[in-house]
C-alpha positions in Angstrom: -13.9 4.2 11.4 -12.4 0.8 12.2 -10.0 -1.0 9.7 -8.4 -4.4 9.7 -5.1 -5.0 8.0 -4.5 -8.6 6.8 -1.4 -10.5 5.6 -0.2 -9.5 2.1 1.4 -11.8 -0.4 3.7 -8.9 -1.5 3.6 -5.2 -2.3 4.6 -4.3 -5.8 4.5 -1.2 -8.0 5.4 2.4 -8.4 3.6 5.0 -6.3 3.4 8.6 -5.4 2.8 9.6 -1.8 1.3 12.8 -0.4 3.2 16.1 -0.6 5.4 17.2 2.3 3.2 18.5 5.1 5.9 20.6 6.8 6.8 22.3 3.5 3.1 22.8 2.6 2.4 24.7 5.8 5.4 26.9 5.3 4.6 27.6 1.7 1.2 28.9 2.5 2.3 31.0 5.5 5.4 32.5 3.9 3.8 33.3 0.6 1.0 35.1 2.5 3.6 37.7 3.6 5.5 37.9 0.3 4.3 41.0 -1.7 2.7 39.7 -4.9 1.3 36.5 -6.4 3.0 33.2 -5.5 2.2 29.8 -7.0 2.3 26.5 -5.2 2.3 23.2 -7.0 1.6 19.8 -5.3 0.3 21.4 -2.1 -0.8 18.7 0.3 -4.6 18.9 0.6 -5.1 17.2 3.9 -7.1 18.4 7.0 -4.0 19.9 8.6 -3.2 22.0 5.6 -6.8 23.1 5.1 -6.7 24.4 8.7 -3.7 26.6 7.8 -5.3 27.9 4.6 -8.6 28.6 6.3 -6.9 30.5 9.1 -5.0 32.6 6.6 -8.1 33.4 4.6 -9.8 34.6 7.8 -7.1 37.2 8.4 -7.4 38.6 4.9 -5.1 36.5 2.6 -6.5 35.6 -0.8 -5.9 31.9 -1.6 -7.3 30.3 -4.8 -7.1 26.9 -6.3 -6.8 26.7 -10.1 -8.4 24.0 -12.3 -5.0 22.2 -12.6 -4.6 22.1 -8.8 -2.1 24.9 -8.6 -2.6 27.2 -5.5 -2.4 30.9 -6.0 -1.6 33.1 -3.0 -1.9 36.9 -3.1 0.4 38.0 -0.4 1.4 41.2 1.2 -2.2 42.3 1.8 -3.6 44.0 4.8 -3.9 41.7 7.8 -6.9 42.1 10.1 -8.3 40.3 13.1 -10.5 37.3 12.2 -14.2 37.7 12.9 -14.4 34.1 14.1 -12.2 31.6 15.9 -9.2 30.1 14.1 -9.8 26.4 14.3 -6.6 24.4 14.0 -8.1 20.9 14.1 -5.3 18.4 15.0 -2.4 20.5 13.6 0.3 21.5 16.0 2.4 22.8 13.2 -0.4 25.2 12.0 -0.9 26.5 15.5 2.7 27.1 16.5 3.8 28.6 13.2 0.8 30.9 13.1 1.4 32.0 16.7 4.8 33.2 15.5 3.7 34.7 12.1 0.6 36.5 13.5 2.1 37.7 16.8 4.0 40.5 15.0 0.7 42.1 13.9 -1.6 44.3 16.0 -4.5 41.9 15.8 -6.5 39.6 18.1 -7.2 36.0 17.3 -8.7 33.0 19.2 -7.1 29.7 18.5 -9.1 26.5 18.9 -8.3 22.8 18.4 -9.7 19.4 18.5 -9.6 17.2 21.7 -6.1 15.9 20.9 -4.5 19.2 20.0 -6.0 20.9 23.0 -3.9 18.7 25.2 -0.6 19.5 23.6 1.8 22.0 25.3 2.1 25.4 23.8 4.1 27.3 26.4 7.4 26.3 24.8 6.3 28.5 21.9 4.3 31.4 23.5 6.8 32.1 26.3 9.7 33.1 24.0 7.3 34.9 21.7 6.1 37.2 24.5 9.8 38.1 25.1 10.6 38.9 21.5 7.6 41.2 21.2 4.8 42.6 23.4 2.2 40.1 22.2 0.1 38.3 24.9 -1.4 34.8 25.0 -4.2 33.9 27.4 -4.9 30.3 28.2 -5.3 27.7 30.9 -2.1 25.9 31.6 -0.7 26.8 28.1 -3.2 24.7 26.2 -5.8 25.6 23.6 -8.1 27.4 23.4 -5.7 30.4 23.5 -6.4 34.0 22.8 -3.6 35.9 21.1 -3.3 39.7 21.3 -0.6 40.6 18.7 2.3 43.0 19.2 2.4 46.7 18.9 6.2 46.5 19.1 8.7 43.8 18.0 12.3 43.8 19.2 15.6 42.3 18.3 15.8 38.9 19.8 18.5 36.3 20.5 17.5 32.8 21.6 19.1 29.4 22.1 16.8 26.4 21.4 16.5 24.3 24.5 15.4 21.3 22.5 15.7 20.5 18.7 12.3 21.9 17.7 11.7 23.0 14.1 8.3 24.4 15.1 9.8 26.6 17.8 12.6 27.7 15.5 10.2 28.5 12.7 7.8 30.4 15.0 10.5 32.7 16.1 11.8 33.3 12.6 8.4 34.0 11.3 7.8 36.5 14.1 10.6 38.6 12.8 10.1 38.9 9.1 7.8 42.0 8.8 9.5 44.6 11.1 13.1 45.8 10.8 14.4 43.7 13.7 17.1 41.1 14.0 16.4 37.5 15.1 19.4 35.4 16.1 18.7 31.7 16.9 21.4 29.4 18.3 20.7 25.8 17.3 22.8 23.3 19.3 21.1 20.3 17.8 20.1 20.6 14.2 16.5 20.0 13.2 14.6 20.3 9.9 15.4 23.6 8.0 12.5 24.0 5.6 11.7 27.5 6.9 15.3 28.7 6.4 15.4 27.3 2.9 12.1 28.9 1.9 12.9 32.3 3.4 16.1 32.3 1.4 14.2 31.2 -1.7 12.0 34.3 -1.5 14.8 36.8 -0.8 14.9 37.2 2.9 18.1 38.4 4.5 18.9 35.1 6.4 22.2 33.5 7.1 23.0 30.2 8.6 26.5 29.7 9.9 28.1 26.9 11.9 29.7 27.6 15.3 31.4 25.2 17.8 28.2 23.6 19.0 25.8 23.8 16.0 24.2 26.5 13.8 23.6 30.2 14.3 20.7 31.5 12.2 20.5 35.3 11.7 17.4 36.9 10.1 17.2 40.6 9.4 13.5 41.5 9.0 11.8 44.4 7.3 12.7 43.5 3.7 9.9 42.8 1.3 9.7 39.1 0.6 9.5 38.2 -3.0 6.6 36.1 -4.3 7.8 32.7 -5.5 6.9 29.6 -7.4 7.4 26.4 -5.6 6.8 22.7 -6.2 6.4 20.6 -3.1 8.0 17.1 -3.0 6.6 14.0 -1.5 6.8 13.8 2.3 9.5 11.5 3.6 7.3 11.0 6.7 4.6 9.6 4.5 7.0 7.6 2.3 8.3 5.9 5.4 5.1 3.8 5.6 5.3 2.1 2.2 9.1 1.8 2.5 8.9 -0.1 5.8 5.9 -2.1 4.5 7.9 -3.3 1.5 10.9 -4.0 3.7 9.0 -6.4 6.1 6.6 -8.0 3.6 8.0 -10.9 1.6 7.9 -10.7 -2.2 7.8 -6.9 -2.2 9.5 -4.5 -4.7 8.2 -0.9 -4.8 9.4 2.5 -6.0 8.2 5.6 -4.3 8.5 8.6 -6.6 9.5 12.2 -5.9 10.4 12.0 -2.2 12.0 14.9 -0.4 15.4 13.7 1.0 16.4 16.8 3.0 19.5 15.7 5.0 17.8 16.7 8.3 14.8 14.5 7.6 16.3 11.1 6.4 17.2 9.5 9.7 14.5 6.9 8.9 16.3 5.9 5.7 19.8 5.9 7.4 18.3 3.7 10.2 16.7 1.2 7.8 19.9 0.8 5.8 21.8 0.2 9.0 19.2 -2.5 9.8 20.0 -4.1 6.4 17.1 -2.8 4.3 17.7 -2.9 0.5 17.2 0.7 -0.5 18.2 2.6 -3.7 18.1 6.3 -4.4 17.2 7.0 -8.0 17.1 10.2 -10.1 18.4 12.6 -7.4 17.6 16.2 -8.1 16.9 19.6 -6.6 13.3 21.0 -6.7 12.6 24.5 -5.4 15.6 24.4 -3.1 14.9 20.9 -1.7 16.8 17.7 -2.5 14.5 15.0 -4.1 14.8 11.4 -5.3 12.9 8.3 -6.2 13.4 5.5 -3.6 13.3 1.8 -4.5 12.9 -0.7 -1.7 12.8 -4.5 -1.6 11.8 -7.1 1.0 14.8 -7.4 3.4 16.0 -9.5 6.3 16.4 -6.8 9.0 18.7 -6.9 12.0 18.2 -5.0 15.3 20.4 -2.0 16.0 20.8 0.8 18.6 19.3 4.1 17.3 21.2 6.9 19.1 19.3 9.8 20.8 21.0 12.3 18.6 19.2 10.9 15.6 15.8 11.8 17.0 15.5 15.3 15.5 15.9 13.8 12.0 13.2 11.1 12.4 11.1 12.1 15.4 7.8 11.4 13.5 9.1 8.1 12.2 9.7 6.2 15.4 6.2 4.5 15.4 6.9 3.0 12.0 10.6 2.1 12.7 9.3 0.3 15.8 7.2 -1.8 13.4 10.3 -2.6 11.4 12.2 -3.5 14.6 9.5 -6.0 15.5 10.3 -8.0 12.4 14.1 -7.7 12.7 16.4 -10.4 14.1 17.8 -9.3 17.5 17.4 -6.3 19.8 16.6 -2.8 18.7 17.0 0.0 21.2 15.5 3.4 20.4 17.0 6.1 22.6 16.0 9.7 23.6 12.3 9.6 22.9 11.0 12.0 25.4 9.4 14.2 22.7 7.2 11.3 21.6 5.2 11.7 24.9 3.8 15.1 23.8 2.9 14.4 20.2 -0.7 13.9 18.9 -0.9 11.2 21.5 1.6 9.7 23.9 3.4 7.9 21.1 5.9 6.4 23.5 3.1 4.6 25.4 1.2 3.8 22.2 4.3 2.0 20.6 4.9 -0.1 23.7 1.3 -1.1 24.2 0.7 -1.7 20.5 3.7 -4.0 20.0 3.0 -6.0 23.2 -0.6 -6.4 22.1 0.7 -8.0 18.8 3.0 -10.5 20.5 6.2 -8.5 20.4 8.5 -8.4 23.4 9.0 -4.8 24.2 10.4 -3.0 27.3 11.1 0.6 28.2 13.2 2.7 30.6 12.7 6.4 31.0 13.0 7.7 27.4 14.2 4.5 25.7 12.3 1.6 24.1 13.8 -1.8 23.6 12.2 -4.2 21.1 13.3 -7.8 20.9 12.7 -9.3 17.4 13.4 -12.9 16.4 13.5 -12.4 12.7 10.1 -13.9 12.3 6.6 -12.4 11.7 4.9 -11.4 15.0 1.6 -13.1 15.6 -0.6 -10.0 15.3 -4.3 -10.2 16.5 -3.8 -6.9 18.3 -6.6 -4.3 18.6 -5.0 -0.9 18.5 -6.5 2.2 20.1 -5.0 4.9 17.8 -6.2 7.8 20.1 -6.7 10.1 17.1 -3.0 9.8 16.1 -2.5 9.3 12.4 1.0 7.9 12.7 0.0 5.3 15.2 -3.0 4.2 13.1 -0.9 4.0 9.9 2.0 2.2 11.6 -0.1 -0.6 12.9 -2.0 -1.0 9.6 1.5 -1.5 8.1 2.3 -4.1 10.7 -0.8 -6.1 9.8 0.4 -6.5 6.2 3.1 -9.0 7.4 2.0 -10.4 10.8 0.7 -14.0 10.9 -2.8 -12.7 11.8 -4.7 -9.5 11.1 -4.2 -6.3 13.1 -7.2 -4.1 13.9 -7.1 -0.3 14.3 -10.1 1.1 16.1 -10.3 4.5 14.3 -8.4 5.7 11.2 -10.2 9.0 10.8 -7.1 10.9 11.9 -5.1 9.6 8.9 -6.9 12.3 6.8 -4.6 14.9 8.5 -1.6 13.8 6.5 -2.3 10.8 4.1 -5.9 11.0 2.9 -5.6 8.1 0.4 -3.6 5.8 2.6 -6.0 2.8 2.4 -6.7 3.0 -1.3 -3.1 3.5 -2.2 -1.8 0.5 -0.2 -4.6 -1.7 -1.5 -3.6 -0.8 -5.0 -0.1 -2.2 -4.6 -1.1 -5.5 -2.8 -2.2 -4.7 0.7 -5.5 -6.0 2.2 -7.0 -3.4 4.4 -10.8 -3.8 4.9 
């Protein structure tokens, strides 16, 4: 479905954005193994989350939606092999976390995905899983479709993360929660910790301690997880789009309510403030173990900066939208250490460079760095973006069109449903013009 984003005269209002996708996946999976009834409020109901819920139902978990939208999960039930394939759609998080969670059971499951997901690497997850238990994964070149034969035995396991990957870390933690085994993970570079927070929230024996080079996470499995009640905050990755849109569109003043501000997720906000964005945190609070705030943002004159490689784990999903902000800034912005962007839903590294150049922005790259030269003025626009089934690329360039001199066209926005189903209607309600 093609959409064209045209110049806006200003974005104004107060809005709520979709619930956190990372936390939503984990809430469904972890509550499935807690013994009893858990309740989840504000679960994100996007295509990715539906894939997780559907897969859990196929292995025997009871999940029910109440009239008020609350999700009820009856966990701790008998897990069995699914009678049909587990279709993961476009969701890498669903796939990788379920690899970990299900590998500790003596079951067989076939994992399938869409065209985009089937190209994404899975060996970084399945290789360590086969060392921590006797599960097996059969595939061609480590890509979906993959047949998983779960473990008859699970062992103590110690592992050092070779890259800052919350999906890998979470898969290994989830693979050690049922049996009385110990999992020790060394984390040299810190990445999002929603799994650790949620396991602690439901009574798991998990400890996180600092050492000389990072964190050491120790989980003793075999304890009954307690059912829990959780309210999921808004997703900072989704909030980034209206926040950047307001910062680059003149006459804008918006407030985004109920945004999760986990310290390991707010690299986008730190970066925008360094660029000169006018941001305010309002009504800071803690909800279900996660820090939350309302965020107010005004149109701002941005300045180019260098974004260090070590910030990538805290904003890896936000580089496409921060690249849009950089194209409106005055001066050079250098984004370093972006190798992980090349293996996302699409090659986001390539999509950023091509998309910016196609809209009249001077953009160069070298190995894993991207350099964007802004002149403090609105780029010309007129670009036609091939989103390649990547929701963040599609949304980022729709945001760009709200402030460019001419419209920006995105060839297919169907992928946006994976994380931000009401993107177009919500933006149009605060002053955007997406047709």
